[in-house]
Kinemage of the C-alpha trace (Angstrom):
@kinemage 1
@onewidth
@group {chain A} dominant
@subgroup {mainchain}
@vectorlist {calphas} color= white
{ca met a 1} P -58.789 -74.582 60.129
{ca ile a 2} L -60.164 -72.834 57.085
{ca leu a 3} L -59.690 -68.879 58.316
{ca lys a 4} L -56.461 -69.513 59.462
{ca arg a 5} L -54.812 -70.822 57.004
{ca phe a 6} L -56.407 -67.635 53.995
{ca ser a 7} L -54.985 -65.586 56.829
{ca arg a 8} L -51.366 -66.902 56.003
{ca leu a 9} L -52.240 -66.613 52.847
{ca thr a 10} L -53.242 -62.969 53.194
{ca ala a 11} L -51.135 -61.968 54.930
{ca arg a 12} L -48.004 -63.396 52.779
{ca val a 13} L -49.444 -61.888 49.502
{ca val a 14} L -50.102 -58.172 51.158
{ca phe a 15} L -46.037 -58.752 52.464
{ca val a 16} L -45.260 -59.420 48.379
{ca ala a 17} L -47.103 -56.764 46.951
{ca ile a 18} L -46.213 -53.862 49.620
{ca ala a 19} L -41.927 -55.598 48.758
{ca val a 20} L -42.484 -54.984 45.410
{ca phe a 21} L -44.272 -51.957 45.315
{ca ser a 22} L -41.967 -50.128 47.711
{ca ala a 23} L -38.912 -51.799 45.170
{ca gly a 24} L -40.164 -49.184 42.410
{ca leu a 25} L -40.135 -45.846 44.720
{ca pro a 26} L -36.501 -43.739 45.348
{ca ser a 27} L -36.110 -44.547 49.243
{ca val a 28} L -36.986 -41.125 51.010
{ca thr a 29} L -35.783 -40.852 54.908
{ca ser a 30} L -38.897 -39.407 57.147
{ca gly a 31} L -39.028 -36.350 57.426
{ca gln a 32} L -37.426 -35.262 53.891
{ca thr a 33} L -38.923 -34.423 50.400
{ca ala a 34} L -36.962 -35.411 47.002
{ca thr a 35} L -34.602 -33.470 45.451
{ca pro a 36} L -35.273 -32.604 41.264
{ca ala a 37} L -32.520 -33.636 38.714
{ca ala a 38} L -29.753 -31.190 38.209
{ca pro a 39} L -29.575 -29.448 34.944
{ca gln a 40} L -26.330 -29.990 32.986
{ca ala a 41} L -24.531 -27.927 31.186
{ca ser a 42} L -22.083 -28.459 27.354
{ca leu a 43} L -20.433 -26.051 25.864
{ca gly a 44} L -18.872 -26.901 22.009
{ca ala a 45} L -15.328 -25.832 21.266
{ca ala a 46} L -13.981 -23.225 19.173
{ca thr a 47} L -11.323 -23.727 16.307
{ca pro a 48} L -8.595 -20.989 16.212
{ca phe a 49} L -9.011 -18.433 13.757
{ca pro a 50} L -6.899 -17.840 10.989
{ca asp a 51} L -4.611 -14.992 10.363
{ca thr a 52} L -6.269 -12.015 10.389
{ca thr a 53} L -4.802 -8.338 8.645
{ca val a 54} L -4.915 -6.040 12.047
{ca gly a 55} L -7.823 -3.623 11.923
{ca thr a 56} L -10.298 -5.725 9.458
{ca thr a 57} L -12.956 -8.491 11.053
{ca ser a 58} L -12.480 -11.969 10.863
{ca ala a 59} L -15.634 -14.212 9.352
{ca val a 60} L -17.670 -15.193 12.187
{ca gln a 61} L -17.513 -18.412 14.424
{ca thr a 62} L -20.297 -20.091 16.757
{ca val a 63} L -20.145 -21.914 19.233
{ca thr a 64} L -23.697 -23.886 20.330
{ca leu a 65} L -24.048 -24.758 24.355
{ca thr a 66} L -26.915 -27.245 24.943
{ca asn a 67} L -28.591 -28.102 28.491
{ca thr a 68} L -28.166 -31.447 28.603
{ca gly a 69} L -30.087 -31.737 31.739
{ca ser a 70} L -33.025 -32.501 32.460
{ca ser a 71} L -34.705 -29.171 33.767
{ca ser a 72} L -34.452 -25.589 33.056
{ca leu a 73} L -31.131 -23.747 32.586
{ca thr a 74} L -30.349 -20.782 34.324
{ca ile a 75} L -27.956 -18.585 33.027
{ca ser a 76} L -26.325 -15.800 34.441
{ca ser a 77} L -23.373 -14.148 31.979
{ca ile a 78} L -22.541 -14.621 29.149
{ca lys a 79} L -18.956 -12.968 28.339
{ca leu a 80} L -15.260 -12.935 26.717
{ca thr a 81} L -12.448 -13.270 29.130
{ca gly a 82} L -8.354 -13.918 29.580
{ca lys a 83} L -6.016 -10.846 28.272
{ca gly a 84} L -6.992 -11.167 24.622
{ca arg a 85} L -10.650 -10.236 25.213
{ca thr a 86} L -10.970 -7.113 23.566
{ca ala a 87} L -9.914 -8.735 20.294
{ca phe a 88} L -12.834 -10.083 20.531
{ca val a 89} L -17.026 -9.745 19.476
{ca gln a 90} L -19.186 -11.915 20.965
{ca ser a 91} L -22.907 -12.117 20.610
{ca asn a 92} L -25.262 -15.139 21.483
{ca thr a 93} L -29.453 -16.229 21.267
{ca cys a 94} L -29.359 -18.085 24.546
{ca gly a 95} L -31.631 -15.490 27.021
{ca thr a 96} L -30.940 -15.732 30.684
{ca ser a 97} L -32.380 -19.541 30.539
{ca leu a 98} L -32.181 -22.749 28.185
{ca asp a 99} L -35.139 -25.902 28.892
{ca ala a 100} L -33.951 -29.054 29.124
{ca gly a 101} L -32.714 -30.333 26.220
{ca ala a 102} L -32.424 -27.102 23.976
{ca asn a 103} L -29.429 -25.645 22.663
{ca cys a 104} L -28.014 -22.071 21.886
{ca val a 105} L -25.199 -20.202 19.664
{ca ile a 106} L -22.686 -17.662 20.769
{ca ser a 107} L -21.384 -16.094 17.510
{ca val a 108} L -17.752 -15.090 17.894
{ca ser a 109} L -15.644 -12.885 15.596
{ca phe a 110} L -12.158 -11.552 15.924
{ca lys a 111} L -10.421 -7.962 15.368
{ca pro a 112} L -6.521 -8.042 16.191
{ca ala a 113} L -5.560 -4.569 16.482
{ca ala a 114} L -1.382 -5.339 16.177
{ca lys a 115} L 0.428 -7.685 15.066
{ca lys a 116} L 0.585 -10.492 17.600
{ca thr a 117} L -1.365 -13.525 19.383
{ca tyr a 118} L -3.981 -13.055 21.372
{ca asp a 119} L -5.365 -15.656 23.646
{ca ala a 120} L -9.416 -15.537 25.299
{ca ala a 121} L -12.617 -17.412 26.195
{ca ile a 122} L -16.196 -17.533 25.865
{ca ser a 123} L -17.233 -17.545 29.979
{ca val a 124} L -20.799 -18.768 30.768
{ca thr a 125} L -21.863 -19.047 33.994
{ca asp a 126} L -25.105 -21.215 34.556
{ca asn a 127} L -26.659 -23.348 37.415
{ca ala a 128} L -25.509 -26.354 36.434
{ca ser a 129} L -23.247 -28.570 37.643
{ca gly a 130} L -19.334 -26.560 38.255
{ca arg a 131} L -21.178 -23.157 37.400
{ca leu a 132} L -19.460 -21.987 34.983
{ca gln a 133} L -18.239 -23.362 31.309
{ca lys a 134} L -15.996 -22.110 28.713
{ca ala a 135} L -14.411 -22.143 25.059
{ca ala a 136} L -11.079 -21.234 24.550
{ca leu a 137} L -10.658 -18.437 21.737
{ca lys a 138} L -6.984 -18.512 19.640
{ca gly a 139} L -6.679 -15.425 17.279
{ca lys a 140} L -2.866 -13.658 15.337
{ca gly a 141} L -3.359 -10.565 13.795
{ca ala a 142} L -1.434 -10.485 10.669
{ca ala a 143} L 0.592 -6.791 9.111
{ca val a 144} L -1.806 -5.305 6.839
{ca ser a 145} L -1.208 -5.618 3.327
{ca thr a 146} L 2.105 -3.589 1.331
{ca ala a 147} L 1.530 -4.717 -1.591
{ca pro a 148} L 3.463 -1.832 -4.092
{ca thr a 149} L 1.152 0.852 -5.553
{ca leu a 150} L 1.923 3.398 -8.413
{ca thr a 151} L 0.191 6.886 -9.199
{ca leu a 152} L 0.861 8.520 -12.034
{ca ile a 153} L -0.473 12.520 -11.949
{ca ser a 154} L 0.066 14.698 -15.093
{ca phe a 155} L 1.076 18.253 -15.744
{ca pro a 156} L -0.104 20.784 -16.164
{ca gln a 157} L -2.769 20.485 -14.166
{ca ser a 158} L -5.831 22.295 -14.670
{ca asp a 159} L -5.268 24.503 -11.882
{ca leu a 160} L -2.256 25.355 -13.133
{ca ser a 161} L -0.655 24.417 -10.424
{ca val a 162} L 0.793 20.924 -8.439
{ca thr a 163} L -1.411 20.504 -5.586
{ca pro a 164} L -0.999 17.071 -5.893
{ca leu a 165} L 2.130 17.514 -5.174
{ca tyr a 166} L 1.582 19.824 -2.133
{ca gln a 167} L -1.603 17.398 -1.001
{ca phe a 168} L 1.512 15.207 -0.987
{ca ile a 169} L 3.436 16.072 1.524
{ca gln a 170} L 1.230 17.260 4.025
{ca thr a 171} L 0.750 13.590 3.986
{ca ala a 172} L 4.257 12.364 5.789
{ca thr a 173} L 4.248 11.594 9.192
{ca ser a 174} L 8.299 11.054 10.480
{ca thr a 175} L 10.284 12.315 7.621
{ca ile a 176} L 10.239 13.885 3.843
{ca asp a 177} L 13.765 14.260 2.084
{ca met a 178} L 13.637 16.017 -1.438
{ca thr a 179} L 16.179 16.007 -4.264
{ca met a 180} L 15.032 19.237 -6.257
{ca tyr a 181} L 17.520 20.821 -9.315
{ca glu a 182} L 15.275 23.635 -8.949
{ca leu a 183} L 13.221 24.465 -6.381
{ca val a 184} L 12.175 28.099 -7.113
{ca asp a 185} L 7.913 27.851 -5.098
{ca thr a 186} L 7.386 29.838 -2.452
{ca thr a 187} L 4.569 28.270 -1.417
{ca phe a 188} L 6.323 24.464 -1.392
{ca gln a 189} L 8.968 26.565 0.742
{ca gln a 190} L 6.280 27.274 3.374
{ca asp a 191} L 4.912 24.123 3.739
{ca leu a 192} L 8.196 22.249 4.279
{ca val a 193} L 9.227 24.558 7.117
{ca ala a 194} L 5.776 24.782 8.684
{ca leu a 195} L 6.425 20.956 8.791
{ca ala a 196} L 9.760 21.222 9.924
{ca ala a 197} L 7.859 22.622 12.533
{ca lys a 198} L 5.284 20.264 13.257
{ca gly a 199} L 8.074 17.856 14.124
{ca ile a 200} L 8.766 16.223 10.554
{ca gln a 201} L 12.208 16.078 9.947
{ca val a 202} L 13.083 17.126 6.432
{ca arg a 203} L 16.230 17.349 4.525
{ca val a 204} L 16.814 19.144 1.130
{ca ile a 205} L 18.819 18.654 -1.567
{ca leu a 206} L 19.328 21.181 -4.003
{ca asp a 207} L 21.423 21.111 -7.385
{ca gln a 208} L 24.812 24.228 -7.772
{ca ala a 209} L 26.289 23.292 -10.803
{ca leu a 210} L 23.566 25.498 -12.816
{ca glu a 211} L 20.873 26.488 -10.634
{ca lys a 212} L 22.590 28.080 -8.271
{ca thr a 213} L 21.471 31.423 -8.667
{ca asn a 214} L 18.057 30.623 -9.123
{ca asn a 215} L 18.138 28.208 -5.865
{ca thr a 216} L 19.905 29.807 -3.832
{ca pro a 217} L 16.389 31.877 -1.629
{ca ala a 218} L 15.102 28.368 -1.147
{ca phe a 219} L 18.528 27.278 0.161
{ca thr a 220} L 19.446 30.344 2.683
{ca tyr a 221} L 14.920 30.288 3.697
{ca leu a 222} L 14.617 26.275 4.263
{ca asn a 223} L 18.089 26.545 6.739
{ca ala a 224} L 17.151 29.350 8.436
{ca asn a 225} L 14.283 28.265 9.060
{ca gly a 226} L 14.847 24.825 10.386
{ca val a 227} L 15.058 22.363 7.517
{ca pro a 228} L 18.296 21.300 6.575
{ca thr a 229} L 19.732 22.313 3.199
{ca val a 230} L 22.740 20.714 0.986
{ca trp a 231} L 24.010 22.045 -2.177
{ca ala a 232} L 24.641 18.532 -3.854
{ca asn a 233} L 27.858 16.363 -4.171
{ca pro a 234} L 30.337 18.616 -7.046
{ca val a 235} L 30.968 15.812 -8.141
{ca phe a 236} L 28.504 15.784 -10.730
{ca gln a 237} L 28.568 17.882 -13.917
{ca ala a 238} L 24.607 18.763 -12.249
{ca ser a 239} L 21.812 16.923 -9.971
{ca his a 240} L 18.894 16.923 -12.268
{ca gln a 241} L 16.994 14.094 -9.806
{ca lys a 242} L 13.638 15.697 -8.518
{ca thr a 243} L 12.243 13.047 -6.002
{ca ile a 244} L 10.756 13.775 -3.148
{ca thr a 245} L 10.508 10.608 -0.275
{ca leu a 246} L 7.704 10.534 2.425
{ca asp a 247} L 8.831 9.062 5.436
{ca gly a 248} L 10.595 5.916 4.066
{ca lys a 249} L 8.325 4.735 2.207
{ca thr a 250} L 6.913 6.126 -1.052
{ca ser a 251} L 8.381 8.497 -2.962
{ca ala a 252} L 7.421 10.801 -6.026
{ca ile a 253} L 9.677 10.458 -9.036
{ca met a 254} L 9.466 13.321 -10.901
{ca thr a 255} L 10.638 14.469 -14.830
{ca leu a 256} L 9.180 18.512 -13.080
{ca asn a 257} L 11.082 20.640 -11.409
{ca leu a 258} L 9.483 22.942 -8.017
{ca thr a 259} L 9.702 26.195 -10.640
{ca ser a 260} L 6.418 28.213 -9.970
{ca gln a 261} L 6.602 30.153 -12.986
{ca tyr a 262} L 6.156 27.055 -16.021
{ca tyr a 263} L 3.738 24.822 -13.703
{ca ser a 264} L 0.815 26.241 -16.591
{ca thr a 265} L 2.988 25.420 -19.488
{ca ser a 266} L 4.795 22.417 -18.965
{ca arg a 267} L 4.329 19.031 -19.875
{ca asp a 268} L 5.327 16.993 -17.364
{ca phe a 269} L 4.801 13.611 -14.781
{ca ala a 270} L 4.770 12.542 -11.389
{ca val a 271} L 5.498 8.554 -10.503
{ca ile a 272} L 4.752 7.740 -6.802
{ca asp a 273} L 5.801 4.684 -5.768
{ca thr a 274} L 5.261 3.126 -3.031
{ca asn a 275} L 7.379 -0.260 -3.708
{ca ala a 276} L 9.555 -1.224 -0.655
{ca ser a 277} L 12.654 -1.857 -3.058
{ca asp a 278} L 12.631 0.965 -4.257
{ca val a 279} L 11.930 3.199 -2.090
{ca ala a 280} L 14.966 1.825 0.049
{ca ala a 281} L 17.498 2.249 -2.605
{ca ile a 282} L 16.527 5.977 -3.409
{ca glu a 283} L 16.086 6.502 0.769
{ca thr a 284} L 19.995 4.928 0.669
{ca thr a 285} L 21.476 7.113 -2.452
{ca phe a 286} L 19.782 10.197 -0.323
{ca asn a 287} L 21.704 9.658 2.425
{ca ser a 288} L 24.761 8.921 1.146
{ca asp a 289} L 24.202 12.700 -1.587
{ca phe a 290} L 22.948 14.770 1.284
{ca thr a 291} L 27.035 14.353 2.576
{ca ser a 292} L 28.660 14.174 -0.516
{ca ala a 293} L 29.778 10.583 -0.024
{ca ala a 294} L 30.142 7.817 -2.748
{ca ile a 295} L 27.973 5.539 -3.882
{ca thr a 296} L 26.821 3.153 -6.569
{ca pro a 297} L 22.377 3.547 -6.527
{ca pro a 298} L 20.944 0.547 -5.545
{ca leu a 299} L 18.609 -0.466 -8.405
{ca gly a 300} L 15.574 -1.155 -6.999
{ca asn a 301} L 12.762 -2.665 -8.930
{ca asp a 302} L 12.873 -0.777 -11.720
{ca leu a 303} L 14.566 2.273 -11.251
{ca val a 304} L 16.866 4.299 -13.353
{ca trp a 305} L 20.031 6.194 -12.339
{ca ser a 306} L 23.162 8.122 -13.540
{ca pro a 307} L 25.517 7.727 -13.988
{ca thr a 308} L 24.600 3.646 -13.180
{ca asn a 309} L 23.016 2.783 -15.557
{ca ala a 310} L 20.626 5.480 -17.418
{ca gln a 311} L 21.915 4.967 -21.248
{ca pro a 312} L 22.618 1.193 -21.508
{ca ala a 313} L 18.714 0.462 -20.163
{ca leu a 314} L 17.195 2.813 -22.361
{ca ile a 315} L 18.945 2.121 -24.855
{ca ala a 316} L 18.005 -1.385 -24.291
{ca leu a 317} L 14.552 -0.833 -23.442
{ca ile a 318} L 14.326 1.487 -27.422
{ca gly a 319} L 15.608 -2.128 -28.812
{ca ala a 320} L 12.737 -3.942 -26.959
{ca ala a 321} L 9.909 -2.467 -29.292
{ca lys a 322} L 8.361 -4.258 -31.609
{ca ile a 323} L 5.253 -2.530 -32.620
{ca ser a 324} L 5.624 1.528 -32.064
{ca leu a 325} L 8.113 3.895 -29.892
{ca asn a 326} L 6.476 6.946 -28.190
{ca val a 327} L 8.483 8.956 -27.394
{ca glu a 328} L 9.319 12.842 -26.149
{ca asn a 329} L 12.039 14.979 -24.219
{ca glu a 330} L 13.338 18.242 -23.783
{ca glu a 331} L 16.560 17.156 -25.571
{ca met a 332} L 17.670 14.858 -28.601
{ca ala a 333} L 21.698 15.070 -28.171
{ca asp a 334} L 22.824 11.730 -27.744
{ca pro a 335} L 24.175 10.119 -30.237
{ca ala a 336} L 23.148 6.388 -28.381
{ca ile a 337} L 19.961 7.188 -28.134
{ca ala a 338} L 19.288 8.740 -31.446
{ca ala a 339} L 20.914 5.526 -32.551
{ca ala a 340} L 18.444 3.566 -30.861
{ca leu a 341} L 15.392 5.158 -31.868
{ca ser a 342} L 16.124 5.095 -35.648
{ca asn a 343} L 17.381 1.397 -35.316
{ca ala a 344} L 13.978 0.805 -34.085
{ca ala a 345} L 12.177 2.818 -37.492
{ca lys a 346} L 14.303 1.078 -40.142
{ca asn a 347} L 13.476 -2.224 -38.697
{ca gly a 348} L 9.153 -1.082 -38.797
{ca val a 349} L 8.757 0.498 -35.394
{ca lys a 350} L 6.672 2.867 -35.599
{ca val a 351} L 8.375 5.723 -33.428
{ca gln a 352} L 7.199 8.685 -32.681
{ca val a 353} L 8.918 11.931 -31.105
{ca thr a 354} L 7.561 14.923 -29.324
{ca met a 355} L 9.367 17.883 -28.524
{ca thr a 356} L 9.421 21.745 -28.502
{ca ala a 357} L 11.502 22.354 -31.245
{ca asn a 358} L 14.956 23.236 -31.127
{ca thr a 359} L 17.626 24.643 -33.804
{ca asp a 360} L 20.154 22.666 -31.807
{ca tyr a 361} L 18.523 19.529 -32.806
{ca thr a 362} L 18.129 20.272 -36.735
{ca thr a 363} L 20.981 17.480 -36.906
{ca glu a 364} L 19.542 14.845 -35.085
{ca phe a 365} L 16.307 15.492 -36.537
{ca asn a 366} L 17.328 14.729 -39.827
{ca thr a 367} L 18.631 11.730 -39.116
{ca leu a 368} L 16.095 10.651 -37.329
{ca lys a 369} L 13.580 11.688 -39.931
{ca ala a 370} L 15.744 10.368 -42.821
{ca ala a 371} L 15.246 6.772 -40.504
{ca gly a 372} L 11.806 6.773 -40.786
{ca val a 373} L 11.291 8.687 -37.529
{ca gln a 374} L 8.092 10.813 -36.998
{ca ile a 375} L 8.529 14.075 -35.533
{ca his a 376} L 5.986 16.350 -34.151
{ca thr a 377} L 7.244 19.895 -32.405
{ca tyr a 378} L 5.748 22.438 -30.946
{ca ala a 379} L 6.810 26.235 -30.720
{ca gln a 380} L 9.449 27.629 -28.311
{ca thr a 381} L 5.784 30.034 -27.669
{ca ala a 382} L 3.084 27.861 -27.922
{ca pro a 383} L 1.054 26.959 -24.566
{ca leu a 384} L 2.364 23.726 -24.283
{ca tyr a 385} L 6.133 23.097 -23.582
{ca ile a 386} L 7.714 19.565 -24.008
{ca his a 387} L 9.868 18.609 -20.472
{ca ala a 388} L 8.636 15.116 -19.808
{ca lys a 389} L 11.202 12.932 -20.581
{ca val a 390} L 8.758 9.254 -21.120
{ca ile a 391} L 9.857 6.887 -23.525
{ca leu a 392} L 6.315 3.916 -24.581
{ca val a 393} L 6.906 0.609 -25.420
{ca asp a 394} L 4.458 -0.691 -27.816
{ca ala a 395} L 1.744 0.642 -26.108
{ca gly a 396} L -1.063 -1.280 -26.128
{ca gln a 397} L 0.578 -4.822 -26.764
{ca ser a 398} L 1.131 -7.657 -24.497
{ca gly a 399} L 4.959 -7.039 -22.495
{ca gln a 400} L 4.066 -3.361 -23.011
{ca gln a 401} L 5.897 -0.636 -20.860
{ca ala a 402} L 7.362 2.481 -20.732
{ca phe a 403} L 10.574 4.936 -18.884
{ca val a 404} L 9.256 8.240 -17.111
{ca gly a 405} L 12.115 10.312 -14.916
{ca ser a 406} L 14.975 12.983 -15.070
{ca glu a 407} L 17.224 11.732 -17.853
{ca asn a 408} L 17.516 13.934 -21.415
{ca phe a 409} L 18.909 12.442 -23.955
{ca ser a 410} L 21.982 13.774 -23.618
{ca asn a 411} L 25.379 12.211 -22.828
{ca ala a 412} L 25.823 15.051 -19.982
{ca ser a 413} L 22.631 13.979 -18.376
{ca leu a 414} L 22.671 9.838 -18.766
{ca thr a 415} L 26.345 9.940 -17.629
{ca glu a 416} L 27.210 12.202 -16.000
{ca asn a 417} L 24.313 13.755 -13.668
{ca arg a 418} L 22.671 12.450 -10.648
{ca glu a 419} L 19.319 11.262 -12.029
{ca leu a 420} L 16.213 9.079 -11.413
{ca gly a 421} L 13.877 7.533 -13.186
{ca leu a 422} L 12.244 4.136 -13.515
{ca ile a 423} L 10.597 1.150 -16.455
{ca leu a 424} L 7.055 0.724 -15.611
{ca thr a 425} L 4.540 -2.379 -16.391
{ca asp a 426} L 1.549 -0.760 -14.933
{ca ala a 427} L -1.378 -1.446 -17.768
{ca ala a 428} L -3.310 1.748 -16.221
{ca ile a 429} L -0.227 4.055 -15.721
{ca leu a 430} L 0.842 3.049 -19.647
{ca asn a 431} L -3.119 3.776 -20.699
{ca ala a 432} L -2.784 7.564 -18.712
{ca leu a 433} L 0.553 8.010 -21.342
{ca asn a 434} L -0.676 7.031 -23.890
{ca thr a 435} L -3.584 8.954 -24.403
{ca thr a 436} L -1.144 12.024 -23.650
{ca leu a 437} L 1.155 11.460 -25.506
{ca ser a 438} L -1.010 10.650 -28.800
{ca ser a 439} L -2.656 13.518 -28.213
{ca asp a 440} L 0.286 15.839 -27.525
{ca phe a 441} L 1.836 14.288 -31.001
{ca ala a 442} L -1.241 15.143 -32.640
{ca gly a 443} L -1.389 18.400 -31.655
{ca gly a 444} L 2.312 19.539 -32.833
{ca thr a 445} L 3.953 20.186 -36.247
{ca ala a 446} L 5.344 17.746 -38.331
{ca phe a 447} L 9.135 18.527 -38.971
C-alpha cells in the first residue's frame, strides 16, 4: 500500500517537472531545427540641403545606419539612386557587415551643376527584413553670385601698350560692342576681326564728325572682314565716347582712345564695370546709337552721359567736396565747371588741377588761380601727356567719390557730344586714383 502511494506520487512529480521544463523551451516539431533571429536595419533620415551655389560644394550631412537586430547585418551595397544622384557625393564607414547593436555613418555632400532642384536617395541593400533601406536627399542649385565688380586700369602701362585691353576683349564669348572716338590701332582691329571669325558677334561705332579721316582705314578694314562698323549718329557734335562691352555683361568705360601712337605717353584710365544696371544702360544706348536712333540714355547705377546729365552731374560732384578736389582734364573751356572749381576753392576746399599746358586756357587758369586753385601743368613736349578726365572728391575721407570718363571740360563735350563716364565710390579705386593724381600733380610745374 505504501509502495503503491509512492509510485503514484513519484509519477505525478515527474509529470509536473517535465511540464514545467517543457514550457521554457521553444516548440520544435520533430525533424526541424530552430531558426536564429534575423538582423534588423534602421537608416536615419536626411534633411534637405540648403540652397547651394552652382559649382560649389555644400557642408557634409550625415545619416546613421544601425543594426537593431540580434545577429550580424550583411551589407551588399550602399549607393546613391534617383534622377538627381549625380549632384550628390557619399562616403561611409560601414564596410560589409555590422554586428548586432552596432552602427556606421554615411556622409553626403551636395554639388549642383545647374540652377534647379535635385532629388535622390541613399539606398542600402542588406540581409535585413525588407533588404532595402532608403533615405531621401534633396537640394537646390542657386545662381552664381553676380555681385558687381569694378576694376581700374591705369595708363601708360609699363609695356607702353594697352595689353590689358587686348586681353580684355579675348574674354568675350558671344558679343563685343564698341563705341570709339578714334581707332588707329591695327593690332586691335586685327583682334576684332579674328574674334568675329571665331563666331563672336562684333559691332563697332566710330566718330565721323571730327575723326572720320583717321577712322576711315579702320572703318574700311573692319567692314571688309566681317565686323559691322557704322559711322556715329551725325546729330552729335562728336561721338567722343570710349566704351567696350563684352557679352552684355561687362563694360570697359575709358578715358583713352585706341590710338597706338599715344599709348606710351598718355595718362589715361579705364574702369571695368560689371554692374548689371550700368551694362544694360550702355547696351541699350549702343543699340540705338548703332542705328542712329534717338534715345535718352538710361543712367544705370552711376553713369554720366552727355548730352543727358554730364554737366549738372559734374557740377554737383565738385560742389559736394568738403576737404579736397584733385582734377585732371585735357580741356578747361566750360565756364560752369571753372566757376564750380573756383567756388570750391573760395569755400576752403583744397583744389589741385593737373593738365598739359595749353595757351587756349590761359584766361581760365588765371581766374582759377585767383580763386585759390593750385594748377600744375606739363609741357606739350613732356613724356607724360594729361589726357585723363578725372575728378576726385575728398580722397581718404568719409564720403569720398570720383568721376572717370570721356567728358572734357568744354560745353560741346558736356552738352552736345556723345560721351560716357561714371561716378565711383569704391575705396580701392579711389586710393589708386589718389596715388596717381597726387604723383602727377607733384611732377608738374606750377602755373
